[in-house]
C-alpha positions in Angstrom: -69.5 -8.3 7.7 -65.9 -9.3 7.0 -62.6 -7.6 7.9 -58.9 -8.3 7.3 -57.9 -7.8 11.0 -56.0 -10.8 12.2 -57.4 -12.7 15.2 -55.4 -12.5 18.4 -53.9 -16.1 18.0 -53.0 -15.5 14.4 -51.4 -12.1 15.3 -49.4 -13.7 18.0 -48.2 -16.5 15.7 -47.1 -13.9 13.1 -45.3 -11.9 15.7 -43.4 -15.0 16.9 -42.4 -15.6 13.3 -41.1 -12.1 13.0 -39.3 -12.3 16.3 -37.6 -15.5 15.0 -36.1 -13.3 12.3 -35.6 -10.2 14.4 -33.7 -11.7 17.3 -30.7 -13.2 15.4 -30.6 -10.1 13.1 -30.4 -7.8 16.2 -27.7 -10.1 17.6 -25.6 -9.9 14.5 -26.1 -6.1 14.3 -25.0 -5.5 17.9 -22.1 -8.0 17.5 -20.8 -6.6 14.3 -21.1 -3.0 15.4 -19.2 -3.8 18.6 -16.5 -5.7 16.6 -16.1 -3.0 13.9 -15.9 -0.2 16.5 -13.4 -2.1 18.6 -11.3 -2.9 15.5 -11.3 0.8 14.5 -10.2 1.9 17.9 -7.5 -0.8 18.2 -6.0 0.0 14.8 -6.6 3.8 14.4 -6.9 5.0 18.0 -9.1 7.8 16.6 -12.5 7.1 15.1 -14.3 9.8 13.1 -18.0 10.2 14.0 -18.8 9.9 10.3 -17.1 6.6 10.2 -19.0 5.3 13.2 -22.4 6.3 11.8 -21.8 5.0 8.3 -20.4 1.7 9.5 -23.4 1.1 11.7 -25.8 1.9 8.8 -24.0 -0.5 6.4 -24.1 -3.2 9.1 -27.9 -3.2 9.1 -28.5 -5.1 5.7 -25.7 -7.5 6.6 -27.3 -8.3 9.9 -30.7 -8.7 8.4 -29.5 -11.2 5.8 -27.4 -13.2 8.4 -30.4 -13.3 10.7 -32.6 -14.6 7.9 -30.0 -17.3 7.1 -30.2 -18.6 10.7 -34.0 -18.3 11.2 -35.3 -19.6 7.9 -34.2 -23.2 8.7 -35.1 -25.7 11.5 -34.1 -24.6 15.0 -31.2 -27.0 15.5 -29.9 -26.3 12.0 -30.3 -22.6 12.7 -28.3 -22.8 15.9 -25.4 -24.5 14.1 -25.5 -21.9 11.3 -25.5 -19.2 14.0 -22.4 -20.6 15.7 -20.6 -21.2 12.4 -21.3 -17.8 11.0 -20.4 -16.1 14.2 -17.2 -18.0 14.5 -16.2 -17.2 10.9 -16.9 -13.5 11.5 -14.8 -13.6 14.7 -11.9 -15.3 13.0 -12.0 -12.9 10.0 -12.2 -9.7 12.2 -9.6 -11.0 14.6 -7.2 -11.9 11.7 -7.6 -8.3 10.6 -6.4 -7.1 14.0 -3.4 -9.5 13.9 -2.5 -8.6 10.3 -2.8 -4.9 11.0 -0.5 -5.2 14.0 2.1 -7.0 11.8 1.8 -5.1 8.5 -0.2 -1.9 9.4 -2.7 -2.7 6.6 -5.7 -5.0 6.4 -5.8 -8.5 5.0 -7.4 -8.7 1.7 -9.1 -11.7 0.0 -6.1 -11.6 -2.5 -3.7 -12.0 0.5 -5.8 -14.8 1.9 -5.6 -16.7 -1.4 -1.8 -16.5 -1.2 -1.6 -17.4 2.5 0.0 -20.8 1.9 3.0 -19.1 0.2 3.4 -16.6 3.0 2.9 -19.2 5.7 5.5 -21.4 4.1 8.1 -18.6 4.5 6.9 -16.8 7.6 4.6 -19.2 9.5 6.6 -18.9 12.7 6.5 -15.1 12.5 2.8 -15.2 12.1 2.3 -17.5 15.0 4.4 -15.3 17.2 2.2 -12.3 16.4 -1.0 -14.2 17.0 0.2 -14.9 20.5 1.2 -11.3 21.0 -2.3 -10.2 19.8 -4.2 -12.2 22.4 -6.1 -9.1 23.7 -7.8 -8.0 20.5 -8.5 -11.7 19.6 -10.1 -12.2 23.0 -12.2 -9.0 22.7 -13.3 -9.8 19.2 -14.3 -13.3 20.2 -16.9 -12.2 22.8 -19.8 -12.4 20.3 -19.1 -16.1 19.8 -19.5 -16.6 23.6 -22.8 -14.8 23.3 -23.9 -17.0 20.5 -23.0 -20.2 22.4 -24.9 -19.0 25.5 -27.9 -17.5 23.8 -28.4 -19.6 20.7 -31.6 -21.3 21.9 -33.3 -18.1 22.9 -32.1 -16.3 19.8 -33.8 -18.8 17.6 -36.9 -19.4 19.7 -40.2 -18.9 17.9 -42.3 -20.1 15.0 -40.5 -20.8 11.7 -41.0 -17.9 9.3 -43.0 -18.6 6.1 -41.5 -18.2 2.7 -43.4 -14.9 2.3 -41.9 -13.6 5.6 -38.4 -14.6 4.3 -38.9 -12.8 1.0 -40.1 -9.7 2.8 -37.2 -9.8 5.2 -34.7 -10.2 2.3 -36.4 -7.4 0.4 -36.1 -5.2 3.4 -32.4 -5.8 3.6 -32.0 -5.0 -0.1 -34.1 -1.8 0.3 -32.0 -0.7 3.3 -28.8 -1.3 1.3 -30.1 0.7 -1.6 -31.3 3.5 0.6 -27.9 3.8 2.5 -26.0 3.7 -0.8 -28.1 6.4 -2.3 -27.7 8.4 0.9 -23.9 8.5 0.7 -24.1 9.8 -2.9 -25.3 13.0 -1.4 -22.9 13.3 1.5 -20.2 15.5 -0.2 -18.6 17.0 2.9 -14.8 17.0 3.2 -12.2 16.9 0.5 -12.6 13.1 0.1 -16.3 12.3 -0.2 -17.9 9.1 1.0 -18.9 8.5 -2.6 -15.3 8.5 -3.8 -14.2 6.2 -1.0 -17.0 3.7 -1.5 -17.2 3.7 -5.3 -13.7 4.6 -6.5 -11.1 4.1 -3.8 -9.3 0.8 -3.4 -7.5 2.0 -0.2 -8.4 -0.5 2.5 -7.7 2.0 5.3 -10.1 4.5 3.9 -12.8 1.9 3.4 -12.4 0.3 6.9 -12.3 3.7 8.6 -15.5 4.9 6.9 -17.5 1.7 6.1 -16.0 -1.1 8.2 -14.2 -4.4 7.4 -17.2 -6.3 6.1 -18.2 -3.7 3.6 -14.6 -3.5 2.5 -14.5 -7.3 2.1 -17.8 -7.2 0.1 -16.5 -4.5 -2.2 -13.3 -6.5 -2.8 -15.3 -9.6 -3.5 -17.3 -7.7 -6.1 -14.0 -6.5 -7.8 -12.7 -10.1 -7.8 -15.9 -11.5 -9.4 -16.3 -8.7 -11.9 -12.6 -8.0 -12.5 -10.0 -6.3 -10.4 -9.9 -3.1 -12.4 -9.8 0.5 -11.2 -13.3 2.0 -10.8 -14.6 4.8 -13.0 -11.8 7.1 -13.8 -13.3 10.4 -12.8 -16.0 11.3 -10.3 -19.5 11.9 -11.5 -19.9 14.2 -8.5 -17.5 16.6 -10.3 -19.4 16.3 -13.5 -16.6 14.9 -15.6 -15.9 11.8 -17.5 -16.9 8.5 -15.8 -16.5 4.9 -16.7 -19.6 5.0 -19.0 -18.7 8.3 -20.5 -18.1 9.3 -24.1 -16.2 12.0 -25.8 -19.3 14.2 -25.9 -19.6 14.0 -22.1 -16.1 15.4 -21.5 -16.7 18.7 -19.9 -14.1 21.3 -18.9 -10.6 19.9 -19.0 -7.6 21.3 -17.1 -5.5 23.7 -19.1 -2.7 22.1 -21.1 0.8 23.1 -20.0 2.9 24.9 -22.6 5.7 22.5 -23.4 9.3 23.5 -24.2 12.4 21.7 -25.2 13.7 21.6 -21.6 10.7 19.5 -20.4 11.1 15.8 -19.6 8.5 14.7 -22.1 8.5 12.2 -25.0 7.0 12.6 -28.4 3.4 11.6 -27.6 0.6 13.1 -29.8 -2.1 13.2 -27.2 -4.4 15.1 -29.5 -4.3 12.3 -32.1 -4.8 9.7 -29.4 -7.8 11.6 -28.0 -9.3 12.0 -31.5 -9.1 8.3 -32.3 -9.9 6.8 -28.8 -13.3 5.2 -28.1 -12.5 3.5 -24.8 -13.7 5.9 -22.1 -11.0 5.0 -19.6 -8.2 5.4 -22.1 -9.7 8.6 -23.3 -9.7 10.0 -19.8 -6.1 8.9 -19.3 -5.0 10.7 -22.5 -6.8 13.8 -21.3 -5.3 13.6 -17.9 -1.7 13.0 -18.8 -1.8 15.7 -21.5 -2.8 18.1 -18.7 0.0 17.2 -16.2 2.7 19.7 -15.7 6.0 18.0 -16.7 9.2 18.4 -14.7 12.0 20.2 -16.4 15.6 19.3 -17.0 17.9 21.0 -14.5 21.4 21.6 -13.4 21.6 17.9 -12.3 20.4 16.4 -15.5 23.0 13.9 -16.7 25.2 14.4 -13.7 25.8 10.6 -13.4 25.5 9.8 -17.1 27.6 6.9 -18.2 28.4 5.8 -14.6 27.4 2.4 -13.3 24.5 2.1 -10.9 24.0 -0.2 -7.9 20.4 0.3 -6.7 19.6 -1.2 -3.3 16.2 -1.5 -1.7 16.9 -2.4 1.9 14.5 -4.6 3.8 13.0 -2.3 6.6 15.9 0.1 6.2 15.2 3.5 7.8 16.9 6.4 9.6 16.4 4.3 12.8 19.2 2.0 11.5 21.8 4.8 11.3 24.1 4.4 14.3 27.8 5.6 14.2 29.0 2.6 16.0 26.8 -0.2 14.5 26.3 1.0 11.0 29.2 3.4 10.2 29.2 2.8 6.4 25.5 3.6 6.1 25.9 6.7 8.4 28.8 8.0 6.3 27.0 7.6 3.0 23.9 9.2 4.3 25.8 12.4 5.1 27.8 12.5 1.9 26.6 12.8 -1.7 23.0 14.0 -1.9 21.4 14.4 1.6 17.6 14.4 1.5 16.5 16.0 4.8 12.8 15.3 4.4 12.6 11.9 2.8 9.8 9.5 3.7 9.0 5.8 2.9 5.2 5.5 3.2 3.7 2.0 3.7 1.4 0.8 1.0 -1.4 -1.7 0.9 -1.3 -5.3 -0.1 2.2 -6.6 0.3 5.7 -5.6 1.0 6.6 -5.8 -2.7 4.4 -2.6 -3.0 7.3 -0.7 -1.5 9.6 -2.0 -4.3 7.0 -1.2 -6.9 6.7 2.4 -5.8 10.5 2.9 -5.6 11.3 1.3 -9.0 8.4 2.4 -11.1 7.4 5.8 -9.7 3.8 4.6 -9.6 1.4 4.1 -6.7 0.4 0.5 -6.3 -3.2 -0.6 -6.8 -4.9 -2.0 -3.7 -6.4 -5.4 -3.9 -3.7 -6.9 -6.2 0.0 -7.6 -6.2 0.9 -4.6 -8.4 4.5 -5.7 -9.2 3.3 -9.2 -10.2 0.4 -7.8 -12.3 2.9 -5.5 -14.0 4.8 -8.5 -15.2 2.1 -8.9 -17.9 2.5 -5.3 -19.0 4.9 -3.4 -21.1 7.3 -1.6 -18.6 9.5 0.5 -20.9 10.8 2.7 -18.1 12.2 -0.3 -16.2 15.8 0.5 -15.5 16.9 -2.9 -16.7 15.6 -2.0 -20.2 16.8 1.6 -20.1 20.4 0.7 -19.2 20.5 -2.4 -21.3 19.8 -0.2 -24.4 22.9 1.7 -23.5 25.1 -1.4 -23.5 25.1 -2.1 -19.8 24.8 -5.5 -18.3 21.6 -5.4 -16.0 21.1 -7.8 -13.2 18.8 -8.2 -10.1 19.4 -10.2 -6.9 17.3 -11.1 -3.9 18.5 -13.4 -1.1 15.2 -15.0 -0.6 13.1 -17.6 -2.6 13.3 -16.3 -6.1 9.6 -16.9 -6.8 8.4 -15.1 -3.8 5.8 -12.4 -4.7 6.3 -13.5 -8.3 9.7 -11.7 -8.6 10.8 -14.4 -11.2 8.2 -12.7 -13.5 8.3 -9.1 -12.5 12.1 -8.6 -12.4 12.8 -10.0 -15.9 9.9 -7.9 -17.2 11.8 -4.8 -15.9 14.7 -5.8 -18.0 16.9 -7.7 -15.5 18.9 -10.9 -15.5 17.5 -12.2 -12.2 19.1 -14.4 -9.5 17.5 -15.4 -6.3 17.6 -18.4 -3.9 16.7 -21.4 -6.0 17.7 -19.6 -9.2 21.4 -19.2 -9.2 22.1 -17.3 -5.9 23.4 -19.9 -3.5 23.4 -18.5 0.0 22.8 -20.2 3.3 19.2 -20.7 4.1 19.2 -18.8 7.4 16.1 -16.8 8.5 16.6 -14.2 7.3 19.4 -14.7 4.8 22.7 -12.7 4.9 23.0 -9.6 2.8 26.8 -9.8 3.1 26.8 -13.3 1.7 24.6 -12.1 -1.2 27.2 -9.5 -2.1 30.0 -12.0 -1.8 28.3 -14.4 -4.2 27.0 -11.8 -6.7 29.8 -9.4 -7.2 32.1 -11.7 -9.2 29.3 -12.0 -11.8 29.5 -8.3 -12.9 32.4 -6.5 -11.2 34.7 -6.6 -14.2 32.0 -5.8 -16.8 32.7 -2.6 -18.7 29.3 -1.2 -17.6 26.7 -2.6 -15.2 23.5 -1.6 -13.6 22.5 -3.9 -10.7 19.4 -4.0 -8.5 19.4 -5.6 -5.1 16.5 -6.3 -2.7 18.0 -7.2 0.6 16.6 -9.5 3.3 18.7 -9.4 6.5 16.6 -6.6 8.0 13.4 -8.6 8.0 11.3 -9.2 11.1 10.7 -10.9 13.6 12.9 -8.7 15.7 14.1 -10.9 18.5 17.1 -13.0 19.2 15.5 -16.4 18.9 13.7 -16.0 15.5 16.1 -13.8 13.6 19.5 -15.3 12.6 20.9 -11.9 11.6 19.9 -10.4 15.0 21.5 -13.3 16.8 24.7 -13.0 14.6 25.3 -9.5 15.8 23.7 -9.6 19.2 26.9 -9.0 21.1 27.1 -5.6 19.5 23.8 -4.5 20.9 23.5 -6.5 24.1 24.7 -3.6 26.3 22.2 -1.1 24.9 19.5 0.2 27.2 16.8 -0.9 24.9 14.2 -3.7 24.9 14.7 -6.8 22.8 12.8 -5.6 19.7 14.8 -2.4 19.1 18.1 -4.3 19.8 17.2 -7.0 17.4 16.3 -4.5 14.7 19.6 -2.6 15.0 21.5 -5.9 15.0 19.8 -7.0 11.8 20.8 -3.8 10.1 24.4 -4.4 11.0 24.4 -7.1 8.3 23.3 -4.6 5.6 26.0 -2.2 6.7 28.6 -4.8 6.3 27.2 -5.8 2.9 27.5 -2.2 1.7 31.0 -1.9 3.2 32.1 -5.0 1.4 30.6 -3.7 -1.8 32.5 -0.5 -1.6 35.8 -2.3 -0.8 35.4 -4.6 -3.9 34.5 -1.7 -6.1 37.6 0.2 -4.9 39.8 -2.8 -5.4 38.5 -3.3 -9.0 39.0 0.4 -9.8 35.2 0.8 -10.2 34.3 3.0 -7.2 34.5 6.4 -8.8 32.5 5.2 -11.8 29.7 3.7 -9.7 26.7 5.4 -8.0 25.2 3.8 -4.9 21.5 4.3 -4.2 19.9 2.8 -1.1 16.5 3.3 0.5 14.0 1.1 2.4 11.0 -0.7 1.1 9.0 0.3 4.3 9.6 1.3 7.8 10.4 -1.5 10.3 6.7 -2.4 11.0 7.9 -5.4 13.0 8.4 -2.8 15.8 5.5 -1.4 17.7 5.2 2.3 18.1 6.5 2.1 21.7 9.7 0.4 20.4 10.2 2.9 17.7 9.9 5.6 20.4 12.7 3.9 22.2 15.0 4.3 19.2 13.9 7.9 18.6 14.2 8.9 22.3 10.8 10.4 22.3 7.2 9.4 21.6 6.8 8.8 17.9 4.2 10.6 15.8 2.4 7.5 14.3 0.9 9.5 11.4 4.1 10.8 9.8 7.3 10.5 11.9 7.7 6.7 11.8 7.7 6.9 8.0 10.6 9.4 8.0 13.5 7.7 6.4 16.8 8.1 4.5 17.7 8.0 0.8 21.3 7.4 0.2 22.4 8.7 -3.2 26.2 8.7 -3.4 29.3 8.7 -5.6 32.9 8.9 -4.4 33.6 11.8 -6.7 31.2 14.1 -4.9 33.4 16.2 -2.7 30.7 18.1 -0.9 27.3 17.0 0.2 24.3 18.4 -1.6 21.6 19.3 0.9 18.0 18.9 -0.3 15.2 20.1 2.0 12.2 19.4 -0.3 9.6 17.0 1.0 10.0 13.8 -1.0 9.4 10.0 -0.8 10.2 6.7 -2.3 7.7 7.5 -5.1 10.2 10.1 -6.3 13.3 8.0 -6.5 12.9 6.5 -10.0 12.3 9.9 -11.8 15.1 11.5 -9.8 17.6 8.8 -11.0 16.3 9.0 -14.5 17.1 12.7 -14.6 20.6 12.1 -13.0 21.5 9.4 -15.5 19.8 11.3 -18.4 17.5 8.4 -19.2 14.7 9.3 -21.6 11.3 9.2 -19.9 8.1 11.2 -19.8 7.6 12.8 -16.4 3.8 13.3 -17.0 3.3 9.5 -17.0 4.6 8.9 -13.4 3.0 9.6 -10.0 6.5 10.6 -8.6 8.5 13.7 -9.4 12.2 14.4 -9.8 13.3 15.6 -6.4 16.0 17.8 -7.9 13.5 19.6 -10.2 11.5 22.7 -9.3 8.3 20.7 -9.0 6.7 21.2 -5.6 7.5 18.5 -3.1 4.7 16.2 -2.0 4.7 13.1 0.2 1.6 10.9 -0.4 0.4 8.3 2.1 -1.9 5.3 1.4 -4.8 6.9 3.3 -4.6 10.2 1.3 -2.7 12.0 4.1 0.1 14.2 2.7 3.1 16.3 3.6 4.1 19.3 1.5 6.0 22.6 1.7 2.8 24.2 3.0 1.9 21.8 5.8 0.6 18.4 6.8 -2.8 16.9 6.1 -4.1 14.1 8.3 -6.8 11.7 7.2 -9.2 10.5 8.6 -9.2 13.5 10.9 -9.3 15.7 7.8 -7.0 18.2 9.5 -4.5 20.4 7.8 -1.7 21.9 9.9 0.2 24.6 8.0 3.9 25.1 8.8 3.2 28.8 8.9 -0.1 30.3 10.1 -2.0 33.1 8.4 -2.3 31.9 4.7 -5.8 32.8 3.6 -6.0 30.1 0.9 -5.2 27.0 2.9 -8.7 25.5 2.3 -8.4 25.9 -1.5 -4.8 24.6 -1.4 -5.9 21.5 0.5 -8.7 20.8 -2.0 -6.4 21.1 -4.9 -3.8 18.9 -3.4 -6.3 16.2 -2.4 -7.5 16.2 -6.0 -3.9 15.8 -7.1 -3.5 12.9 -4.7 -6.7 11.3 -5.9 -5.6 11.6 -9.5 -2.2 10.1 -8.9 -3.8 7.1 -7.1 -6.5 6.7 -9.8 -4.3 7.0 -12.9 -1.5 4.8 -11.4 -4.1 2.1 -11.0 -5.3 2.6 -14.6 -1.8 2.5 -16.0 -1.6 -1.0 -14.4 -5.0 -2.1 -15.4 -5.0 -0.8 -19.0 -1.3 -1.7 -19.7 -1.2 1.9 -20.7 2.4 2.2 -21.7 1.8 -0.4 -24.4 -0.8 1.8 -25.9 1.6 4.7 -26.1 4.9 3.2 -27.2 5.8 0.9 -30.0 8.8 -1.3 -29.0 11.1 0.5 -31.3 10.2 3.9 -29.6 12.0 2.9 -26.5 15.2 1.6 -28.1 
């Protein structure tokens, strides 16, 4: 009589082989769960239960595969692999903590590729922040200590056979598939797990819900298979996806009834839809045809035929406004148009994203340098093009290395004659460089032109905010030395003094040349001063800062000397809305349906969008990941429906902004002569 029951020695041998696989896998699981949870707590302070559970589940297949990698080789080799893999994971996760502390976003693989460029400019700054981040680095390095101490025990046991390894790898794959299928059916909340995993490029959403490693894996997939936006509409909603066709298009939103007062261009979306075969372009045509356009209003053409000097100030915010230190900026902020609820959200991959938002009215696409990618696209709404077509001389200046973030490609593509350090703008190589000197060197190039439109990106306000590492802070330190503030806030204020003096000099020269009345000054920041910690921002505010919204509250200066009374604007608005607002004021032809921002002076509802899908509106504030809506006024019965509609609007603006970039959409719509 025969049976298949293993003998006791054979059973023990098999168990030892499985233990050899299980122990390192369990080590990686516990280590990664600990590191992911610590990183969430360190970065977000609040961790949703859903994010904890989902991150742990998605860690299982990663841990199984890493354990197999260590156990499937000889013991000594496996120990070395264990140490190397654990060290790499510790470094990657610790670098995320340092990067988040510095930029309030997570390091992407794209950023890592460009590290040599960033390090060349800001290596000292990065080193200083690594030293300041010793605590999270220490805490995230604990698993490596565990690997050193326990490596022999973790890899003790019989070598697994090839069959065991195949079964273990198959188990990892099956777990991954099961977890992925599971999230397809978790549709709770206004932003579903499916959307975040499959369609969102927002790193903060991914890390909150799935963890750093899953976010890294998803980004790697996008890099390998093409850094394009995912399917354009959610299958969960039953509408067109990336593999859709015209026959699959279900109910479309109702088309707005257009009138001659709308800011629209002559685009025949019906003809485009009838002829389009590409599913992404088809969905874009359908979407933009359904967007409610903004209307021309009492301010349309208010500044027509005037010159424009448009300044994006490095880390400029309301915190920089001080009657003694920055009197010119204070005065301009209270004259002209006064936007009482203006915000400058922080976007994902690089600081140039803040520029991209302000100058294009589009949301940047995570995982890529959107401004640099746009250099390959047709950008007909670039103000350099729009003003040049009216006979203006259009220039752009930046007092840092002219190739940084690929500005030598993106600025000319927006229609500008561009000068930076190394490309015709000869300023002293201080760190950071002087905004005042940039004005002194650049003004003679255009001041006596009949018409000019000039774009400036300043640099003096750049971190680090301390006396030793910031030449602009040191230059004006005597003005802030007696303030009852710590070094960081003092250094920030001192750095902004240079911007104030640059703007003051600009106004003096315009007045002397008889150009002041004919010139509009626009100034806003590219991002809040993230070189300051929340505690330091609280010092400047005089009360604890709300990290979700308040630290992004900022100032938009929109001023002309002929405005005798300030115009108060209470609508919630952001840097995303600056470009369409200026287009309306200067009566520049554009199509308001094709932007994510809205003309602030129109009757369109105000909406401030943040990179993690949080928002502010006339109805209230929505905080993600808490998924909490706080109305300004209690008692509205339809708040839940309102939040769902607004979140869908936010998702659409993210998604279609990315597709405009990926598809070079404007080139599909406009022949070159259309924009002349």
